[in-house]
N, C-alpha and C positions, 0 to 999 in steps of 0.2 A: 474631332473633325469639325464639330459645329462652331467652336470658338474661332478656328481658322477661317471658316467660310464667312463668318461675319465681317471679316476684313474687306471682302469685295462684294457684299450685298449692295445693290443699288442704293446710293445716298441721294438726298435732295439735290436737284440740279441747280447749281448756283453760278458756275463759271460763265455761262452764256446767257444768263437772264438779262433781258433788255437789249439783246443784240439779235440780229437776224441769224438764222441758222445758215451754216455754210451750204452753198448750192454747188452742185456738180456742173462743170463746164461740159461742152458738147463732145470733146475729144474722148476717145476710147479709154477704158481702164488700162489697157496695155500701154498706150502712149503716155499716160500720166505716170505709170510706174517707171518707164524709161526716163522721163523728165526728172523724176525725183532722184534716180540713180545718177544721172548726169550732174545734178546739183551737188550730190555727195562727193563725187570725184572732183568737181571744180573747187570745192572748199579746201581740198588738201593738195592742190597743185604746189609744186616746190617753190615757185616764185611767190605765190600768194601767201603761203605760211611764213616765209622769210620777211616779206614786206610788212606783214602784220606784226612781226615780232621785233624788228629792228627799227627804232625811231631815232633818226639823226637830227641833231640841232647844233649848227655851227661846229664847234670843236669838241662835241661830246656825243655820246650815243647811249640810248637807254634800251636795255635788253631784258625782257621779263622783269620790269620794274627796278632793275639795277642800272645805275648810271656809271659810265666809264669815260675818262678823258681821252681824247684822241690827239695825238701829236706825231703823226706819221710813224706810229709805233704798232700798227696792226698787221698781224700775219694770219694767214688762213690755210687750213688743211681740211680735207674732207674725203669721205669714202662712202659709197653706196650707189644704188641704182638711180636715185633721184637727186644726187648731189650736184650734178652739172647745172641744173636749173636753179638750185639753191645758191650756188656760188655766183652765177651770173647776176642774180638779183642782189646778193650781198655786195658785190663789187659796184653795182650801179648806185647803191645807197651810200657806201662808205667812201667812194671816190679815191682821191690821191692819198688818203690816210692809210690805204692798204699798201704795204711795202712789197709783199710777195705772197705767193700761195702755191700749193700743190694739191691736186685732187686725184683720187684713184676711182675710176668709173668703169662700167662694163665695156667690154670689147665691142667696137662698132657703134657705140651709142651716138656719137656726133653725126655720123653718116645717116643713121636712122632718123634722128631728129630733123635733119635737113630734108630728108625724103618725105617726112610727114608734115612739113610746113611749120615746125616748132622752133623757128630761128630765135624767138625771144628767150628760149631756154639755153642758148649757146653763148659762150663768151665772145666778146668783141676781139677783133684782130690784134689790137694793142693791149690786150689783157695782161695783167701782171701775175696771173694765175697759170701755172703749168698743168695741162691735162695729160694724165697717163691712163691709157686703157689697158684692161687686163681681165683676168678671171673668165675666160671663155667657158660657156656652158655653166656659169655660176659656180665654178670650182677654182680654188686658189691655184695660181700658176706662177711661173718665173716673172712674167710681166707685172703681176700684182705684187710680188715680193720686192721687185725693184722700186715700185711706187712706195711701198711701205718703208723701205730703207731711206728714200728721199724725204718722206714725211718725218721719220724719226730724226734725221739730221737737222731738218729745219727747226723742229721743236727743241732739240738739244742745244742749238745756238742762241736761244732766247735769253734775255736778261730780265731783271725785276721791273724794268721800265716798259716791257713789251706786253701786248695783249694778243693771245692766240685764240682765234675764232675757229671752232671745230664744227664741221657740218657732217651729220650722220643720218643715214637712212637705211632701210632694209637692204640686205645684200652686202653691207659693210664689212662683215666678218671675212667673207671670201676675198674682199678687195684689200684687206690689210693683214696679209699673212707675214708674220715676223717671228719664226721659231727661234728660241734661245740657242745660240751655238753651243755645242757642235751638232745640235739636232738639225737635220735637213728638212726641207718642206715635205718631201715624200714620206719621211719617217713620221712626221707629225700627222699627215693625212692618213697614213696607215693605222695609227693608233686610234684616231677619232672615228675612222670608218669601222674598225672592229668593234668599238664601243657601241656605235649606232646599230650595227648589225646584231649585237647581242641584246639589244633592247634597252639601252641606257636612256634615261630621261634627258631633256634639254638641260636641266640643272646639273646633272652628272657630267654630261658632255662639256659644259662650260667650265666646270670645276677643273677638269683635266686640261682643256684647251687653254685656259688662263695660265695654268702653271707652266705650260710649255711655250708661252708667248712673251715676247718683249713688250708688246704694246697693248694687249688686251688686259682686262681686269685692272684698269687704272694705270697701265704702263705708259701710255702716251702722256698723260698728265704728269707723271713722275719725270719723264724726259724733259718736259717743258718747264719744270721748276727752275727758277722762282717766278716765272711769268704768270700773269693772271690768265686762266683758261676759262673760256665760255663755250659750251657745247649746245648747239641747236639740233634737236632730234626729231625726225619724222618717224614715228613708231609703227612697226609692223608686227608687234607682239602683243598678245592679249594682256591687258592690265598695264601696259606701258612700263615694264620694269627696266629702268635705265641700265642696270647691270647686265641685262641679257641682250639688249639691242646692240648688234655688232659686237657682242661679248664685252661691252662696257669699257672701252679704252680710256674713258675719262672718269670712271667710277671706281673709287677705292674698294677693291674686293680682295682682301688678303686670303690667299689660299695656302693652307698649311700642308706640308708634305704628307703628314699622316692621313689627312682627309683625301688627298689624291690617291695614295696607296690603297686606302680602303675601297675606293671606287674600282680601281683596277683589279683588286683582289676579288671583289664581289662578282666580277665578270670573268674571272680566271684568266687575266691577261698579264699578270706579273712576270711569269716565266718567259713570255715571248717578247718582252720589251727590248728594243735596241739598246746597246750599251750607252749611246748618247743620251737617251731619255732617262735611264737610271742615273747617269752622272748628274744631269740637271736637277732631278728630283732629290738628289742627295745634298744639294747646296741650300743654304739659308737664303730666302728671298730678301733682297734689299729694299723692295718696294714699300715705301711709306714707313720704313723702320730706321734707316741709317741716319736720318735727320730728325731730331726730336723737337726742333724749334717749331713755334706755332705756325710759321709761314708755310710749312710743308704739310699742313693738315688739309683735309678736303674742303675747308672753308675757302681756300684759294681757288676752288673750282666751282663753276656754276653750270649745272646741267638742267636744260629746259626742254621739255617735250612741247613742240610747237605745232605738231600735226598728228592726229591719231584717229582711230575709228570713232571715238566719241565726238570729235570735231565734225567729222563727216556726217554723223547722224544728226547732230544739232542743226547743221545747215540744211540737211534733207528735210528736217521737220518744218523749217521755215517755208520751203518750197511746197510741202504737203498742204500747209494752211492756204497758200496762194491758190492751190488747185481745188480747194473746197473740202478738204479732209481735216479731221481732228487728229493730230499725231499723238502717238504714245510710244515712247522708247522702252523696249523691254530690257535690253542689256547690250553692251558693246563687246561682250566676251563669250558668246555662245560657242560651245565646242562639243566634243564627243562625236560619236558615230552618226552619220547622216540619217540612219534609220530612226534613232531616238529623236534627233532634231526635227525630222519631218513629222514624226508622230506628235511632237509638242505643238508645232504650228497647225497641224490638222485639228487637234483638240481645241486650241484657242479659237480657230475659225468656227468650229461647231458651237463653242460656248457663246461667241458673239452673234451667231446667226440662228440660234435656237428660237423656235416660234414662241416658246413659253420659257419660264424659269428653267435653265438647264439642269439636268439631273446632277446630284452631288458627285456621282461617279466620275464625271468629266473633270471637275476641280481636283478631286483626289488623285486622279492619274497625272494631271498636270504637275501637281506638287511633288508627286513621287518621281517624276522625270527630272525635276530640278537639278539634283546632284549629278545626274548623268550628262547634262548638257551645260553645266557651269553657270546656272542661273540661280540666284538666291531665292528662297521662298518668299521673302518680302517683295521682291520685284515681280514675281509671278502673281502674288495676291493683288498688288497695286495695279498690274496690267489687267487682271480679270475684273477688278472693280471698275476701271474706266470702260472696258468693253461692255460690262453689264449696264453701266449708265447709258452708254450709247444705244443699247438695245431697248431699254425700258423708257428712256426719256425721249427717244426718237430725234436726236439732234442732227442726224444725217450720217455722212460717211466717216469712217474711221480708218486710219492707216497705222498699223503696227510696224515699228522699225526696230531692227536689231543688227548686230554685227558680230564678227568673230571669225573662227576658222575651224569648221567641223572636219572630220576625217572620214575617209572611205576605206572600207575593207575590200582589198582587191581579190576578186574571185575569177576574173576573166582577163582577156587580152584586148578588149575593145578600146576605143578612143573616147575620152571624156575627162571630166574633172568634178571636183566636189560640188561646185555650184550647179552644174547641169544635172548631176545625179540627185541633188537635193530638190531641185525644181521638179524632176520627174516623180520623186517619191511624195512630195507635197501634193502634186496633181492627183495621185492615187488617193491620198487622204481626203481630198476635197470632193470626191464623188458624191453626187446627190445634193450638193449645196448650191445649185444653180440659182443665182439671184440676178435680176436685171440691174445694170447692163453687164452681163457676162462676169459676174463676181461670185465669190471673192477671187481676186487675182493675186498671185504670189510671184515675186521676183527674187532671184539670188544671183549676185554678180561679184566678181573679184575686182577690187578697185585698181588693180594693176592691168586690167584689160585682157588678162589671159587666164583661162581656166584649164589647167592641165596642158597637154601638148596639142592645143587647138587654137584657132583664131577667135574663139568666142570667150567672153568673160563670164557667161552664165546663160540663163534662160528665163523666160516668163511663162507661167502656166496658170491654169484656172480649173474650175470644176468640170469643164467639158473635155479635158485632156483624154480621158479613157475612151469616151465615145468617139472623139475625133480619130484617135489611134486605131480603134477597131474598124472604123469606116475605111481607113486606108490600109488595112491588113497588117498593122504593126502590133506585135505582141510585146507589151511593155515589160513583162516579167523576164522574157528572154534577153532583152537589151540590158536590163538591170543586172542579171546574172553575169553577163559578159562585160560589165562596166563599160557599156557602149552608148553612153548618153548622147554624145555628140552626133554619132551616126543616126540615132533615133530622131533627134530634133532636126537634123539636116533633111531627113526624109519626110518628116511630118510637115505638111503644108509648105513644102519648099523652103524650110528653114526659117519661116517667118517668126517663130517663137524664140529663136536664138538672140542673145544679147551680144552685139559685136560693136563695141565703142571704138575700137582701134587703139593706137598707142595712147596711154593715159599719162605716162611720165610720173606716176606716183604709186604708192602701195600702202594702204592702211588696212589690210586684210579684206574681208568680204562685207557686203551689205545685203541684208535680207529685208524684204518688206511684204506685208500682207495687207492688201487694200480691200476693205469691206464696205460695200455700197449701203445706202439706207435700206433698212428692212421694210418692204412694202406693208402697209397697214393690213391688207387682206390676208397676210400669212402670219401675223403675230398671234 
């Protein structure tokens, strides 16, 4: 353990030598946390990420450092919750080179954007792009299937002279349902629902889903051959795996029948399969096989992730510096149960706020938690080294940033979500760490603006949470047992700790931040 600990022992302070230490502005820690969250969300707005990714110059366009010639040969398709704003910005940039387009977006999204004053994310009246709404309650339906059929037809009509721009964001899988005939939409949903209910992983679900779909797993790119295909992706999946986001419609993912059968057999579903599914699984897949010429290889497809949790954290870090904190990014892929995640943040807070050299037991437990929460040991060691330097060198306030998507074990029937429950649990972990001004402060928020079935994205908490709750007659443990975090925060100080940004128009999972104020000299 001694060798590992040496990685984060305080090192000579070099990075800020010769510069003034960051100073805290007068606004509250709570306000600054909310400002940092707003900066993270703003960085991954659908129009923003497209504008930064598509560079038009005369009759050419550069996308992700790849240059394409424009000759009124551009077609556009898209599917996902943020695609409407992406499409509006793409059309503004590409102008009359855009021939036509079809996008599949959530039911009611245009009306919602108008109500929230987000007209800049809507298409103009004379747009060449057709908007089709569907997937009520985020479930594939007949409207979404009709949109998928129209998208497939557009792609199938293209030639080698055409360029197909594909816009993808979270929710795209439900908005692009295209089961292989004779499988019906209901039959496909039943199979995937049974798999999910039996405990199948997302990888196993996608293995089966791709095999039963015309467009997923590279199917859309296959339909568009021999056209050039360029996909711009707003990621809502940990690690940004392009084959998993919306089930990878432009990513070559060959699924062999034996592999699919193995998954179905593992969960004892083979005997209950509809005849249509058995029929499809018995056929050889033509995808990426029937044409052996070089033009039909994935080199003809460009997939670019243009917005992600990492992008949001990077921009949040810039805002953190402006507010007088030194940022340190832990990881963009924190996962696992909120109990383990909250324990990790609590330990890191104690490590940073310790009056003396923190006991080695804290670092040991942090490293032990790493595999449970999806964070590499190196990232944990690097983070503790920075936190340790901040404590010993006294450079001022520090802000720990992270992202991801933890999970909650449901034991009750209350209202809430993973971000609000995580904030509650971190509040418990911070007991006894009261530092002026009201620190440390922790925020957890969903970048989509909605945490579970509530109007909140998350909550802000600090070391005074337990004392405040006790003073108002609220038993935290009872609310946690009932998964009732929203009710708890609503009753606590009239909901002032809730994070309610409203409609954000984007989704790159969650943002976590731990703001640690300067440690006063008299307690070191």
